[in-house]
C-alpha positions as CSV (number, residue, x, y, z in Angstrom):
1,X,132.8,81.5,123.9
2,X,136.3,83.1,123.5
3,X,137.2,86.3,125.2
4,X,139.1,89.0,123.4
5,X,141.2,91.1,125.7
6,X,140.9,94.2,123.5
7,X,137.1,94.3,124.1
8,X,136.1,96.1,127.3
9,X,133.8,94.2,129.7
10,X,130.3,95.5,130.1
11,X,129.9,97.3,133.4
12,X,126.9,98.2,135.4
13,X,125.9,101.9,135.0
14,X,123.7,103.1,137.8
15,X,120.5,104.9,136.9
16,X,121.7,108.1,138.6
17,X,124.6,108.3,136.2
18,X,122.4,107.7,133.2
19,X,120.1,110.5,134.4
20,X,123.1,112.8,134.8
21,X,124.4,112.0,131.3
22,X,120.9,112.5,129.9
23,X,120.6,115.9,131.6
24,X,124.0,117.0,130.2
25,X,123.0,115.9,126.7
26,X,119.8,117.9,127.1
27,X,121.7,121.0,128.3
28,X,124.2,120.7,125.4
29,X,121.3,120.4,122.9
30,X,119.6,123.5,124.3
31,X,122.9,125.4,124.1
32,X,123.5,124.3,120.5
33,X,119.9,125.3,119.6
34,X,120.4,128.7,121.2
35,X,123.6,129.4,119.4
36,X,122.0,128.4,116.1
37,X,119.1,130.8,116.8
38,X,121.5,133.6,117.5
39,X,123.3,133.2,114.3
40,X,120.1,132.5,112.2
41,X,120.9,128.9,111.5
42,X,117.8,126.7,111.2
43,X,117.6,124.0,113.8
44,X,116.5,120.6,112.3
45,X,116.3,118.8,115.6
46,X,113.9,121.5,117.0
47,X,111.8,121.1,113.8
48,X,111.6,117.4,114.4
49,X,110.6,117.9,118.0
50,X,107.8,120.3,116.9
51,X,106.7,118.0,114.1
52,X,106.4,114.9,116.2
53,X,104.6,116.9,119.0
54,X,101.9,118.1,116.6
55,X,102.3,116.8,113.0
56,X,100.7,119.0,110.3
57,X,97.7,117.4,108.6
58,X,99.0,118.0,105.1
59,X,102.4,116.3,105.6
60,X,102.7,112.5,105.9
61,X,106.3,112.5,107.1
62,X,108.7,115.2,108.3
63,X,111.0,116.8,105.8
64,X,114.4,115.3,105.3
65,X,117.3,117.3,106.7
66,X,118.3,118.4,103.1
67,X,114.7,119.4,102.3
68,X,114.4,121.3,105.6
69,X,117.5,123.4,105.0
70,X,116.6,124.0,101.3
71,X,113.2,125.3,102.5
72,X,114.8,127.5,105.2
73,X,117.2,129.0,102.7
74,X,114.4,129.7,100.2
75,X,112.3,131.3,102.9
76,X,115.2,133.5,104.0
77,X,116.6,134.5,100.7
78,X,113.8,133.9,98.3
79,X,114.5,132.7,94.7
80,X,117.4,135.1,94.2
81,X,115.5,137.9,92.5
82,X,115.4,140.2,95.4
83,X,116.6,143.8,94.8
84,X,119.1,145.4,97.1
85,X,118.7,148.8,98.7
86,X,122.4,149.8,98.1
């Protein structure tokens, strides 16, 4: 088989390095989730985690990302017929 010099060789990655990368990814995911919660942005990844941990009986599959955000916007703002106080 020919070898292309532009392709990097596969190197061994020790398990400790993989665990460290995984921990960093987990930390960044928690930070991102916290920031979304502070600003009131729905977190689709968190929804999927909860859904796979205990799937509801009435849903065969989790909502798509687009359906999830549509439902979150409808829950937050209603159908647009809300009255304002001012």
